[in-house]
Every structure is written in C-alpha cells, then in structure tokens.
N, C-alpha and C positions, 0 to 999 in steps of 0.2 A: 283222383278225387282232390277237390280244393277247399281248404277253408279259411277265409275272412276271420282276421282277429285283429283286433286294435287297429283296423284301418290296413292292414298289410295282407296279403291274400300269399297264404302260401301253399304250395304243391304238395302233395302223396309224400314226397321223397324227401321232404324239409328244407326244399330251395323257397325263397323271396319271389314273388313274380311282380315282373315290374308293372306299373299301372297303365301304360298303351298294350299290355297283352291281356289285362284285365279285362278291358272291353271286349274284346275277340273272344277268351275265354266264356263271358257272360252271353254269348248267343249261342254256344255249342253247348252241348249236354255233357258233363264228364261223369266216367263210371263210379 
C-alpha cells in the first residue's frame, strides 16, 4: 500500500516515493 503524508508518498516498507513515480502509482490499484 501507499500512504500520502504531508505531501510525501510513502510505500508500505517506509520508503519515500519520488513525484514522477507517484503519477504512475495513482493509475495502478495498490494492495
């Protein structure tokens, strides 16, 4: 899963996800 917090998107393993990747993730359902 991904969590958006304070404008930063974090993956379930605690890594920050860069902005360009966020745009792609928004189009893909996450578990």
